[in-house]
C-alpha atoms as one frame of an Amber mdcrd trajectory, in Angstrom:
protein
   0.525 -21.370  -1.181  -2.522 -19.123  -0.403  -2.848 -15.465  -1.155  -5.430
 -13.231  -0.124  -5.708  -9.146  -1.592  -6.903  -6.442  -0.059  -8.001  -2.598
  -1.622  -8.216   0.017   0.484  -7.590   3.371   0.137  -4.992   5.907   1.662
  -5.597   9.849   1.408  -2.196  11.151   1.999  -2.352  15.342   2.773   1.258
  15.671   1.906   3.715  15.075  -0.920   5.910  11.932   0.177   8.732   9.098
  -0.762   9.281   6.090  -1.449  11.820   4.171  -3.147  10.424   3.273  -6.430
   9.169   6.244  -7.623  11.644   9.092  -8.324  10.523  12.580  -6.982   7.930
  13.347  -4.902   4.208  11.773  -4.920   1.816  14.700  -4.648  -0.814  14.738
  -2.445  -4.189  13.022  -2.762  -5.925   9.831  -2.336  -4.160   6.703  -3.911
  -5.766   2.913  -4.145  -3.439   0.094  -2.546  -3.563  -3.941  -2.853  -1.781
  -5.545  -0.345  -1.232  -9.016  -1.226  -0.272 -11.288   1.528   0.409 -15.022
   2.254  -1.587 -17.196   4.249   0.411 -19.663   6.939  -1.213 -21.840   8.800
  -0.268 -23.048  12.224  -1.852 -25.863  14.637  -3.886 -23.075  16.263  -4.406
 -20.247  14.387  -3.721 -18.954  11.158  -1.534 -15.892  10.213  -0.397 -13.693
   7.001   2.708 -13.399   5.968   2.483  -9.266   3.700   4.374 -10.370   0.440
   3.206  -7.388  -2.096   1.585  -4.293  -1.707   0.207  -2.531  -5.069  -0.244
   0.961  -5.627  -2.037   2.857  -8.059  -0.886   5.745  -9.470  -2.903   8.147
 -11.135  -2.052  11.240 -13.367  -4.206  13.176 -16.656  -6.357  10.479 -18.288
  -4.134   7.726 -17.324  -2.781   4.873 -14.999  -0.001   3.428 -13.477   1.005
   0.618 -10.719   3.844   0.946  -8.978   4.950  -3.118  -6.916   6.521  -0.908
  -3.609   8.342  -3.027  -1.045   5.861  -3.683   1.692   8.084  -3.159   4.096
   9.181  -0.199   2.669   5.811   0.902   2.205   4.589  -0.141   5.853   7.475
   2.563   7.272   6.411   5.286   5.235   2.973   4.967   6.508   3.488   4.433
  10.271   6.554   7.809   9.412   3.497   9.756   7.235   0.226   8.030   9.925
  -0.799  12.387  10.162  -0.630  12.261   7.332  -1.646   9.432   5.396  -5.682
   9.031   6.143  -6.693   5.382   5.669 -10.862   5.525   4.397 -12.116   2.732
   3.672 -11.247  -1.500   2.687 -13.511  -2.037  -0.785
């Protein structure tokens, strides 16, 4: 099993909710790591999202929260007008 990790940043223009975190997360820029398992087929390669890590920074500390990839995708789609992908690095 081979896993690839993609790092990116998203910016929220408004507070948002995630099931794994109590309360609203404030507007701001967040770092995201997305882990995907490579599924090789006869004619093409596919990727299955298996994990998403959200990095929360507050008052000089950092907390890493594992969030449900499906839940994150739902939040991403619902708030697409408020969340803007900055870049992959």
